[in-house]
C-alpha positions as a printed Julia matrix, in Angstrom:
224×3 Matrix{Float64}:
  81.6    95.12  87.68
  78.89   96.87  85.73
  76.48   94.32  84.24
  73.73   96.49  82.78
  73.55   99.51  80.49
  72.8   102.96  81.85
  69.53  104.65  80.94
  68.69  104.91  77.25
  66.21  107.79  77.4
  67.75  110.53  75.28
  64.87  112.99  75.56
  65.87  116.51  76.56
  65.85  117.12  80.28
  65.52  120.45  82.06
  68.82  122.25  82.39
  70.14  122.44  85.93
  72.24  125.28  87.27
  75.78  124.01  87.73
  79.16  125.6   88.15
  81.57  125.09  85.26
  83.46  122.16  86.8
  80.27  120.3   87.69
  78.75  120.97  84.25
  81.86  119.66  82.51
  81.89  116.51  84.64
  78.2   116.0   83.89
  78.77  116.34  80.14
  81.59  113.8   80.26
  79.54  111.3   82.29
  76.62  111.62  79.86
  78.95  111.36  76.86
  80.39  108.1   78.21
  76.92  106.57  78.52
  75.82  108.01  75.17
  78.79  106.7   73.19
  78.54  103.28  74.88
  74.92  103.04  73.75
  75.01  104.8   70.37
  78.61  104.32  69.26
  81.13  107.02  68.42
  79.05  107.93  65.39
  76.45  109.39  67.77
  75.75  113.05  67.04
  76.7   115.8   69.48
  73.34  117.48  68.93
  71.66  114.3   70.2
  74.02  114.22  73.16
  73.24  117.86  73.95
  69.5   117.12  73.78
  69.98  114.15  76.08
  71.78  116.32  78.62
  69.27  119.14  78.31
  71.66  121.79  76.99
  72.21  123.45  73.63
  74.82  122.21  71.22
  76.64  125.6   71.3
  76.93  125.26  75.09
  78.37  121.77  74.67
  81.01  123.21  72.33
  81.93  125.86  74.88
  83.25  123.01  77.03
  84.56  120.8   74.24
  85.34  122.71  71.02
  85.07  119.57  68.88
  83.74  116.05  69.07
  87.33  114.79  68.96
  88.1   116.82  72.11
  85.15  115.19  73.85
  86.15  111.68  72.72
  89.68  112.32  74.02
  88.26  113.24  77.41
  86.15  110.08  77.37
  89.3   108.07  76.61
  91.09  109.61  79.59
  88.16  108.97  81.92
  87.26  105.45  80.81
  90.64  103.95  79.94
  93.62  105.92  81.26
  92.14  106.57  84.7
  91.31  102.9   85.26
  94.82  101.61  84.66
  96.41  100.99  88.05
 100.22  101.48  88.05
 100.41   99.04  90.97
  99.62   96.27  88.49
 103.04   96.75  86.92
 104.67   96.24  90.32
 102.5    93.18  90.93
 103.54   91.53  87.65
 107.24   92.12  88.36
 107.21   90.91  91.99
 109.27   87.73  91.86
 108.75   87.13  95.58
 105.43   85.57  94.55
 104.86   82.67  92.13
 104.02   83.83  88.63
 100.68   82.0   88.65
  99.59   83.94  91.75
 100.65   87.25  90.22
  98.81   86.62  86.99
  95.63   85.46  88.71
  95.69   88.49  91.01
  96.24   90.84  88.07
  93.44   89.48  85.9
  90.99   89.44  88.8
  91.74   93.1   89.52
  91.7    93.95  85.83
  88.27   92.32  85.5
  86.96   94.54  88.28
  88.2    97.55  86.32
  87.14   96.73  82.76
  84.28   94.23  82.89
  82.01   97.22  82.48
  79.31   98.13  79.95
  80.78  101.49  79.02
  84.42  100.31  78.87
  83.75   97.33  76.63
  81.25   98.88  74.24
  83.16  102.12  73.65
  86.26  100.04  72.96
  84.41   97.94  70.38
  82.74  100.96  68.77
  86.11  102.71  68.61
  87.62   99.8   66.72
  84.75   99.8   64.23
  85.02  103.54  63.67
  88.81  103.41  63.31
  89.7   105.95  65.99
  93.07  105.77  67.71
  91.63  104.77  71.1
  92.34  101.1   70.44
  95.85  101.67  69.08
  96.83  103.85  72.01
  95.36  101.61  74.67
  96.69   98.36  73.2
 100.17   99.9   72.84
  99.96  100.7   76.55
  98.86   97.15  77.38
 101.69   95.76  75.29
 104.38   97.83  77.03
 102.99   97.57  80.56
 101.63   94.01  80.56
 102.34   91.83  77.53
 106.09   92.42  77.25
 106.67   92.3   81.04
 104.77   89.0   81.17
 107.02   87.64  78.43
 110.01   88.56  80.57
 108.51   87.01  83.71
 107.58   83.83  81.86
 111.13   83.49  80.56
 112.39   83.79  84.13
 109.82   81.27  85.38
 110.69   78.77  82.64
 114.48   79.28  82.92
 114.79   80.66  79.38
 117.24   83.3   78.09
 116.48   86.82  79.29
 115.19   89.51  76.97
 118.66   91.08  77.11
 120.08   87.88  75.65
 117.26   87.29  73.15
 114.97   90.26  72.5
 111.23   89.8   72.92
 109.71   88.63  69.65
 106.28   88.9   68.07
 105.53   85.19  68.48
 105.92   85.16  72.25
 103.92   88.37  72.58
 101.19   86.72  70.51
 101.21   83.82  72.97
 100.46   86.18  75.86
  97.92   88.09  73.78
  96.04   84.8   73.39
  95.42   84.69  77.15
  94.5    88.37  77.21
  92.14   87.89  74.29
  90.39   84.99  76.0
  89.9    87.17  79.06
  88.47   90.04  77.0
  86.19   87.84  74.9
  84.27   86.95  78.05
  83.37   90.64  78.35
  82.46   90.81  74.65
  80.04   87.91  75.06
  78.32   89.68  77.92
  78.32   93.36  77.01
  78.06   93.06  73.21
  76.3    89.72  72.6
  74.13   90.05  75.74
  75.04   86.61  77.04
  74.99   85.97  80.81
  78.19   86.6   82.73
  79.31   83.56  84.68
  78.82   84.02  88.42
  82.22   82.82  89.68
  84.42   85.03  87.49
  87.35   84.9   89.92
  87.52   81.1   89.78
  87.18   81.04  85.99
  90.05   83.53  85.69
  92.2    81.31  87.91
  91.39   78.33  85.68
  92.27   80.34  82.56
  95.68   81.32  83.93
  96.53   77.86  85.24
  95.56   76.24  81.93
  97.59   78.81  79.99
 100.69   78.29  82.13
 100.53   74.51  81.68
 101.01   74.81  77.94
 103.11   77.97  77.84
 106.54   76.51  78.77
 106.82   74.24  75.74
 105.48   76.93  73.44
 107.91   79.52  74.82
 110.86   77.12  74.56
 110.02   76.42  70.94
 109.71   80.12  70.12
 112.96   81.11  71.83
 114.89   78.17  70.36
 114.19   79.5   66.87
 115.76   82.83  67.84
 119.04   81.39  69.16
């Protein structure tokens, strides 16, 4: 996982000759670092100066700042979501605790990263739709499936019998939020990251699952 920020020198650098594909990739990589450091309010003219190109050339590749931010979203968030995680969560041949620990360990490897965390926080502060889109994806691909798997684990009515409700989703979000706050402490508040992250994640999941059955039973009982 990335534990330190990229360079912060935004002085103009000499322009290198690149083909179009390489230049575009270079712009995107620099934009990711730039927005993680400066926030989404960072100016494209400053980004262009940092890269060592003119602002008009930047706009030849990305006609607007919104186009560039969308590309950053695809690179930083969409590309890091592994569809195999959905299969892992649904694999009832393994105990739920093992599936959840394996998922969150792999997810930590993907998102405990300076750029990922800081752009996500800056996006929320600016009010862009990055957060809404990504969290909707997490809800459909992780939170709701975990609700279903927990019902199966705890011998509760299926989601066909009693539809998933906001309260049980909120229960799972509480675990997810605890996991994410560890990254906030490190990449936003500059606090040290604990060395044995894998073991801490296992402890988080085991502790959550000890209290979850009674909470889930109470929530579902109110819906019957």
